[in-house]
Every structure is written in structure tokens, then in C-alpha cells.
N, C-alpha and C positions, 0 to 999 in steps of 0.2 A: 906424791903430792898429798898432803894431809887434807886440805879442802880449798874451796875457791876463795875463801877469806886469806888463805896463806899458801898460794901457789909457790911451789918451790921443791927443793930435793935435798937430801942429806948427802954431803959430800963424802969423800973416802975417809976423812978424819974426823967424821961424826958431826960436823958442822952443819947447821941448817943455812941453805942458800936461798934466798927469796927470788923467785922469777919476777923480774920487772921488765919483761918484754912486752911493754902495753901496746895498744894501737895509739899511735902518737899523733894522729889526726887532730887539728885544733879547730875550735870555733872562735873566730876572730872578728874584729870590727871591720877589717877590710876583706874578709873572706878569702885570704890568699890559698887556703887549702881547700876551697870549694865549699866552705860551710859558713857563711856570714851570720854575725850575730842578727837574729830576727825574733821579736817576741811571738811566742806561741809555736815556734817551729820545733823546739826541741823539748825532750822530757828527760829528766834527771831520775835514774833509777837507782834506788838506794835500799839498804837493809839497816834497820835501826841496830842490829846486832853488831855490825861491823864498824870497827874504828876508823877505818878509811873513808867509809861512806858517811860516817858521822861528821867528818870533817867538812864534807860538801854540804851536808844538811844545815850545820851551823853557818857557814859563811853565807849561804843563800838566805837564811834568815836574817842575818845581821845587815846584809845589803838590801833586803826588802825586795828580792827578785821573784817572790812567789807569783805575781800577777803575769810575770812574762816568761817564766820557766817553770813549767809544772813538774811535779814530782810523783814517781810511782814508788810505793813501799813494798817490798818483798816481805815474805814471812821470816821467822827466825832461824829455820832449819833448811837443809837442801839435801839432794842426793847427787849422784855423780853427773847428773843432767843440769845442774845449776840451780840458782835460786828461783823460787816459784812464788806465786800469788794466791795459793790455795787458802791460806788462812787471812789474808788481808782484804780480798775483794769478792764480792758474790759470784759465784759461779767459778772463781778461781782464775779469772782472766783480768789482766790489767784493763780498766775501762776505755783508755785512751788508746793504747797500742794493740790491744785485742789478743795479747799473747798470754800463755800459761807460765812460760818460763823465759828468763832473760837469755837463755840459750838461743831462742828463736831470732832475736834481733842480731845476735852475732853471726848466726848461720845465714841470716838474710844477706849480710855483707860479704861473708866468706863462707860457703858450704863446707869447706874443708878446714875451718878455723881451728888451729892446733893447740891453741895455749889457753891459760885459765880464763874462765868467763867470770869476771869480777865485777864487784860494785865498789865504788859508784861508776855508772856509765851513762854517757849521754846518747840519746837515740833520737834520730831524725824522724819526727812524727810523720813526715809526708811520704817517707819510703819505708819506715819500719825498721831500718838499718843502724846498727850501732855506729856512732860517729868515733867516739873515743872512750877508753877506760883508763886513761893516763892520769892516774890518781894524783901525782905531784903538781901536774900541770892545770888540772881542772879547776881547782879552787883559785890559783894566781889568775888565771883567765877570767873567772867570775869578778875578780876584783878590778882587773885592768881592761879587759876587753869589753865588758858589759856596763861600763861607767855611765853612759847616757840612761841607762835604766835602773840605776840605783834610787832607792827611796831618797826622799829629802832628809837630810840628817844621818845618812849612812856613814859609818866610821871608814877611815882609810886604813884597811888592814895590811896593806903592802905599801907603806909611804916611800915615795921615790929617794928621799934623802937618807932613808935608813936601810935600803934594801941590802946592802952588803952585810950589815949586822944581822938583819932579820935571816937572810940566807945562810949565814954562819950557824946561827942557833938552830934553824931548821934541820941543817945537815947533821949537827951533833945529836939532836933529839932523834931524828930518824934513825942514824947508825946504832945509837947506845941505848935508846929507851923505845920507841915506837917498833922497831924491829928486834930490839934486844930481848923483849919478853919472849918472842916467837923463837929466838935462838935457843932460849932456855927451855921452852915448852918442846920443841921438836928436836932437841939435840940428839944425836945418834949414839953418843958414848958418854961415859961419866966425865972424861977430861974435858969433851967439848961442852958439856952442861957447865962445869965449874968454871971455865973460861968465860962463857957467856954471862953466868951468875955475877962474876967478879966484874965484869965490864959494866953490866947494867947497874949495879949498886954503887959503883964508882961514879958514874954519870948522875945518878940520883943524888948522890952526896954533893956533887958540884951544884946541881940545881937547887937543892936545898939551902946552900950557902948562898947562892945568887939571889934566891928570892926572899931570904931573910931581911935584906935591906931594901927591896924594891918590889913594887906591886905587881909589875908585869915583866916579861922577860926582856922586851926592848922597849926602851923609853917609858913614858908614863900613860900609855893608852894600849889597848887591846891590839895585837897584830896577829898575823897568820901564825907566827910562832907559838902564840898562846893556844890558838885553836888545835894545832897539831899536838901539843903536849897533853892537853886536857883529854882528849878522847882515849889516850892511854891511861891516864890517872883515874878517869872515872871507872875503868874496868879493872883496876889494880887489885882491889880487895875481893870484889866478887867472884873474879876470875883467875887473874895471873898469879896471886899470891899462892893459890892452892894448886889450881889446875896446871899451871905452868911451872910449878915448882920455885917461884920468885919469893922465897919466904925468909929472906933475912930479916925483914920486918914488914909491917904492913904500911899502907899509906897513912893511916890514921896515927902512926908512930913517928911520922915526919913533921914536926910542928909547922914548919913554913909550907911545905908542900900541901900539907892537908888543908891548912887555911887557905892557901892559893886555890886549890882545887874547889873547895866550898864557895869561895868568892866568884869563880867563874861559874859554876853550877847554878848559883843564885842570881846570876846575870842574864836577862832575858836574851834568848837567842841560844843559850847553851843548855842549862839543865831541861828546858822545855823541849829538847830533841832526844832526850836520854830516856831509853826503855830498858830497864834492868831486868824485867821478865825476858825480853828478846835476847839480851845479852847473855844471860846465864843459860837459857835454854840452847842457844847456838852453840856456844863452845862445849857444854856438858854432853850435848846429844849428838853433834856432828863428829867430834874427834873421838871416835870409839876406839882407836888405837891407844888413846891416852885413858879414856873413861868407858872401858867396854860395857859397863852396867847402865850406862846413860841416865843414871841418877843425878838430878839437879839439886844441889846443896839448898837447904831452906834459907840460910843466912847468906851474908852477915845482915845485921840490922842497917837500915838506910836512914834511920832518924837524924844521924849527925849531918846528913848533906844540908839540912835546913838550919843548922844551929848557927849562932853568931860566929862570924870568922875575924872580925877586928882589923881586916886588912885596910880598912878606910884611913887608919892612922898613918899609913905609909904614903898618903897622898894619891896622885894619879887620877886619871879622868877616864873611865872606861871607853867612852865613845869619843873622846877628844872634843872637838867642837860641836859633835853630833848629838843624836838622841838614840835611846833604846828603840828597838823594833816593836811593833805592836804585837797582840797576840798572834799565835799561829793560826792558819785557816782551820775552820772546824773538822774538816776530813784529815788533818795531820796532827790532831791533838793526841798525845800520848795518853792511854787509858789511866785513869786516876790511881788504880792498884797496881800499876806498873812503875810508879815515880812517887818519891816523897813530896814533890812540889805541891803546894796548896793549890786547890782549884781556883782559876781565875775566871 
């Protein structure tokens, strides 16, 4: 297992196989798994470095769930014992859960927990036990189960009349892009790497074509599909292009994808969750099998992220009939020197 952002193993043929044996317990409106939606009861544990956690951060922001679902931010690196809070909170403990490492919440639920200790994770504040780390389900449940607590003007990220299409795009994006970059980075043989590389760029070519004529992946508003693609694209040039050898071309060399990524980055709720410092330090410092020197590249330049994207010409309404979210809570603001977003 390379790290708990990428739990998995390399199979006999050299192919990277992600471990998706998540804790599948859900927080639902009816509480059928024993965990009903309740304001203040749960804490979302994330790391800004992790693309999977970044998805949950964005959805929580877009839906305005900050007042009812608090968030703990782990530091950018970790050891074999899991993500910790040494860099993000005074004294190195999460101020709400009182733990130094996410591992403690998993072991509180199961002292013999044998699988990856991953973010995002939802922890029950009343017991200190993890409820779920089922990353594909967490964000969908925020959209569907937490509806009564969405902010006025929250977008519909998982519209009922387009769920089949959203699900199909999500599946392709996951298999070929979100996980595709990891299959390149953790390939165990040349042949495996080349298969993963070809599959990744074939998918990016299809997405480039799709997004040339439409502003968003499904319909004319932002959906869960856009959130899931964005968190890989925003890490592509700083990390995946070089570190994971995804180097046929950079994101900035895809005209539509690069403009699309900038459009989302400049949309409230997206770019204001992105911490390029944490992203680079995580990948280049934790993956010592790929980067044994732990040297973190100085580049690339981030200035382009705030350059005009021109995607308004394609129409579309980012939030549908809704409105943008307000600014993030003060204790969740990304440091100004970690992002090209202008101070607000």
C-alpha cells in the first residue's frame, strides 16, 4: 500500500488495484443505519491534499452545510499511523474530537480495524467513533439526505431527473481519470504503466471533446460529476504530470479542459478549498517509493488559474436557480500563499 490516500496493491500483472472496502455505514434522514442526520452531531475529517476529501469539502461548501457539519482539517503529510493534526491545530489535537490522529476514531469503532484509514471520514462527535469513510457515498448523501439543512439557494448537485447521466459520467471519470492517474503512478511494470497511460489520455481526449461545446459535464449547471473531475484536474500539472508520469501533455495544453478547470476554480466553493502547498507536499513527501529524496518541486506557476477562461460564452448557469455560497468560515480559509485566489 503506497499511502492512505491511495490504499491498494499492485496485482500480478503490475496493475494498481485500489482498495475500495470502505466502511459503508451511512448518515441518513431516516437513520436506518443507526446514524440519523443531526446538526452538530458529526464532524467531517478531511485533508486538503487529498482529491477524494477535496470533493467532500467542495460539496459541503456549495450546499452551505458548514453550520451543521463541522470540519477537521488534517495536515498534508502522514506516516503509517494515518493523517494527523500536528500542523493544523495548536497542540496537534483536533479541538472537537480531541484526537491527534484519524486512526484513533477508526480504532474507537474497531480496535482491530484492518483496512486503509482514509479521508474523507465522518466521525460521530458524541462517541468519537468513525461512522463512514465511503467516499463515493458521502457526497451524494450530503446532497440527498441533508436536504433540510442546505442553505437557501444551494444548487442541486444530483438532480433526480438526470441521475442516470450523472452516474454514468461519474463512473467513467472515476475509472479512467480519478483512479487512472493512480494506475499510472503506482504501476508495477512498464506494460501496466503504458496501459494505464493510454487509458487515461483516451478519457481526457473524450472529455476535451465533450467540454468543447458545453460548459459543464451534465446539463447547464454544476453537478456532482463536475466536482469529481475538478479535484483531479486541479492536481494534474502540479503532481500527476510529473510525479505520476502522466506526461503526454499538461492540463494547460488541453484548451477546453484547461478553460473548464479555471472556470470551476474561479467559482466560489471550488478554488477556495484548494491548497496547492498541501497538495504538493503530500504527494512528493509521502510517496517515498516514487520520490525518495522528498524534494518538492517549486513549480508550476499558478498564475494561470485566475486568468480569464471565456466559458461564459457557452451559456450555462453554475448554480441553476440558486446562488453562490458565501465566503468560507475564517478557520477554513486557505492561506493566501497557498493559492492564487485573490484575498476576499
